[in-house]
N, C-alpha and C positions, 0 to 999 in steps of 0.2 A: 447566515449562510447566503449564498448569491439569490436565493428563491425569497429569502425574506428582505432582502433589502430592494429586490424589484416589487414587491406587493405592499410595501410598507408606504403608509402615508401619515407623514408627520403630523401630529394634530394641529399645528397652527396655519395648515394649509386648508383645513376643513373651515367652511365659511358660515360658521352659525356664532351669532353673535348673544353670548351666555348672558348679557347685561339686559337683554330686553327679551320679551317672551315668558320670562318665568321657568317654573318648573319643567313643563311640557319640552322646553327646547334642552332643557338641562337632561332630561332622562332620554331625548332623542341622541344626543351628543354621546351619553353613556353606552346604548345601545350601538350606535355605530362605532364606536371605538372598539366595542368588545366583539363586534363582526368583524373588524380587522384584524384583531388579535387570533380570532378562531381561524381565518383564512390563512393567515400565515402558518400556525400550529399545524392545520391539516396538510398545507405544502411541504411542511417539513417534514410529517409525519409519511407521506408517501415517497418520498425522495430517498429514504433508507428504511432499510429492515434489519431488525435483530435475528438472527438465524443462531440455530444449535445443529452442529454437524456432529453425528454418530461416527465413529470410526469403526475400521473394521476388530479393532481389539476391545471395542466397547468404551472408547473414551469419549466424552460430552465436549465438544469444541464450541466455545463462541466465536462468532464472526459478525460483521457489519456488511450488509449487501447494497450495494448502489446499482438499483435498476437503471438500464439504459431508457432514454425517451423514444427510441425507434428500435425496430426489429434487426436482427442480422447485425448486431453489435459485437465489435471485439471484446473480448473479457481479459482482465487484468486481475491476478491475486497477488496481495501485499502480505509479505512474510517478514515479520518484526525481528528486531535485534535479540540482544541478551535477554531483555525484559519479557520478550515472548507475549506483549502487547500489543493487539494489533490497533489499539486506539490512538498511537503515535502518529498514525498516517492520516488523521482525519481530516487535515487542511489539504493535504496533498489528493487523498482520495475523492474529497469534493471537487476538486480543480479536474481530476480525470473524468470523472463521471459528467460533469459540466460541458464537456467537448465530445460526449457519445460513446464512452466506455461504460462497459458493465465492469464493477469493481465490487471485489471482494477483498475485505480487509479482516484477516483474522488472528486469533489469538493462536498459541502453541501450548501444549500439553502442561508446560512446566511455568506458564503464569504465577500460579499462587505459590508456588515454591520460592521462585526468584524473588517474588514481593517481599519475602520474609527475609531475605539477605540484606545486607547493608550496603556497603560501598560496591563501586562497579566492579574492582577486582575480585571482590567476595561473591558478587553474581556471577562473575564468569567461571571462577572455581566451581563454583555450586553446579552450573549449567554442563560444565565438562566432565563431571561426575556420573552423569546421567546418560543415557542412551540418546546420543545426539543424532542418530539416524531414525529415531522413533518419528518426528515429524516429516521426514521423506518418505517413509512406509506407509503412514497411516493419514497425518493431516492433510498433506497436499493431495494425497490421491481424494481423499474426501472434498476438498474444497473443488478439484476439477471434476468430479462427479455431480458437483452441485451446480457449477456452472453450465456445464454442457447439458444439465436438465431444465434449463431457464429456456424457453421458447424465444425469448427475445437476442439469445446470445449465439453467436456464430461458432459452432465448437471446433471449427478448423483453425480460428483465430483467437486464440488463448496464449497471453504472457505472463511470465512470472518475475515479479520483483521483487527482490530480497535485500536489505540491509543489514550489515555487519553479519552476525550469526546469520541471518535471515538470507544473506547472499551466497552462504555454504549450502545451506538447504536449497535454494533455488537451483544451483549449479546442478548438484546430485539429482533433484528434482526434474530438471530441463532435461537430462539425459536419459532418466528413467521413464518418464513419461511424454516424453518427443512433443513439446511443445513449440509454439510457432515462434516464439522470442523469449530472451532473457535480457534483464535488467540487473546488474550485479554492482551495488552499491557498497563499498569500502572492504571489498574481498582480499584478501591476505593471505600469505604464507604459501609453503609448496604443496599442502594438503589443505583442500576444502573441509572434509571430515576427516578423522584418522582413518588410515588404511589406503586411502585411494588419492594419486597425485593429481594437481589441478592439470597440468599438463595432457595426462590421459584422458580425463574427464572432457576438457576441449577438443581431445580428438574424435572422443566418441560422439559429443555434441554435433561435430560437422561442421555442415555449411550455413545451418540456420542462423538469423539475426542475432548479433550479442553486442549490449551494451557496457563497456567498464566504466564506472565513475568513482574517482576518489579526490583528496585533495593535496595540495603540496606538502603540508606536513600531517596528513592523516596517520594518527596515532596506532592503526592498525599493523600487526606485524613489528611491533617495536618501533613504529615510526617508519616503516619500510615499504608502507602499503603501495605510494606513488612507483617507487621503484619496481615492485611486484607487479603493479597493473602493465607496466610497459612491458615485462616479460610475457604475462597473459596475451597481449596485444598479438606478439610475434607467433606465439602458440596457437591460436586462435585461427579458424578458417572461416572462408565465405564473408558475409559481410559483418565486419565488424568495427566498433569504433571506442574511443577513448577520450574522456573529457577529465582533465585534473584540474578541479578548481582551487583557487587561490584560499590561503588560510590554512588552518588547521582543522577543520569541521570532520567531523566522522559520521557515517552512517547516516540515519534518518536526519540528522541536522543539516546535511549537503542538501536534502531535499527542499530546506528552509530558505534556501539561496534562491530566490526568483528567477535567476537566469538558468539555474540547474533545474529547476522544476519544470519550467516551460521549455526547456531543451529535450528533458525525457517526455514529455508529452508529445513534442513535434516529432521525436524519433519513433514513438510508441504508434502513432498515427502513420507514419512514412512505412512503418514495417510490419503493421497486422491488416 
């Protein structure tokens, strides 16, 4: 992590001559090195927190909270893909937090179930057989309630970022809970979740800021994600933006592209 890189002092830069002075200098070196490691571990420990969110239907949901360094910070809730595992955001979450955001990277209730499935296609079929609206109605509400209860977070500046299945949850949730901004990565299809068209949801979302991201050959929507996102741009109102990145990456992998991650962070800073 960046904090570790900042505080860590390579052993060769510590000017202790281990060949002279014998045992006491060796002890001093070990104590100093141990102290440096403890400082790093403490810094890591206070830079993120494991939290448990209890939903209104009594499901316990795990999340990682990255508290901001200063008060009145904007907050971003990161919603994962089919795997329902918030740890996929670990690198991007740290980058967001480093520039001043409060970040909540959350699991969804089907994480353990999906983990027992095999290939991606099996995971998708299994998820589709569940109540795909439950994370909208419960997890995201609990996540928003958690963020706005943090004294260091500005409750009027909260955004949702969802990747793949998470983008579907994010769009419905953005409408339902009236968040300040949305980032939808690899959204595809005429419906976000069964029963309501993307066009209708975008009309209800209104003039609030929204960012669509995909890649040229994104496999979402039977490889039509890029085409679909151009339609979403036409349907969206207010401040809207579309970024289509090169290649065939999908979902969270798009945020592994440095330019995409940097652009997303810049967009969030400008719109929250």
